N, C-alpha and C positions, 0 to 999 in steps of 0.2 A: 502495498499498503504507499503510495506516497504522500506526503507531509504534505501540496497543498489543499491535495487532493481527503488527504483525512479531515483539515482544519476546514474547510465547505461544509464536507454531511457531517462535521460534529457541531456547525451552530448554525446547519437549518436543524437535525434533531432538534439543539436546547430552545430553535426558535416555533417551530412542532410544536414540545410539550409544555411549552406556555402561551399556546397563541388556540392550537386544535387545527393549525393551518394544513394545507394539503401538501405535501414534500412533493416535488416533482426536480424528478437525476435523469442524466443520460444513463439506458438501459446498464444494467452491472451483474454478474449474480454473486461478488463480495459482500453484497446490503444485507443484511437479515430483519431488518427492521420492515413496515411499509414504506412502502412511494410508489406514485406516479413518474413511471417512464417517460421518455423522452423518446421519440427517434428524428432521424434525418427531414426537417422537411414542416416539423407539424409547427403548428401558431400558439402564442398561450398570447389571448389576451388580458391585459391591468391596465383599468376605467378605458379612457383615450388612448393606450400605448401599448403592441405589440413586436411582442418578438418572434419573431421565425429562427427554431434550430436546425444547425448545419451542421451533421458530424461533419470534424476535422480528425477522424484517429493522426496521432504523433507520436508524442510518449506514450499515450495510452491507446490498449481499444477504444472508447468509449469519449475522449477528448469530442468535445465541443463546443461550438463556441455561438454569441446568439443576437440577433439581427435587431434591433430597433429601430424599428417603426420604419423600416430598407433604408437606413440614413446613416446608422452605427455602428460598429461591429465589436464584441467582445468575447476574448478567449474564457473557459473556465477558469486558464491559469488566472487573468486578470482577475477575475471577479474573487479567487483566493487570496490573493497578493492583497485585495483591500477590508479582508476580513485579523488580518493578519503580519 
């Protein structure tokens, strides 16, 4: 397990416990708690914002980027870096 991925999942799991929110993660087999798996080209709407998921296999098979409103691209690694 990679440190950035572990941190991202741990932060999500902690938030899930506090809020009852649904945790959305790229599909993976090593997670042992309930989550909603994301696949390539899924669309997630949050208010007026929309995120399109893009499978970008790189240093891990589940690597994913997120395209915000068709104008800004974020990598999972960038998001994990914001948490720690």
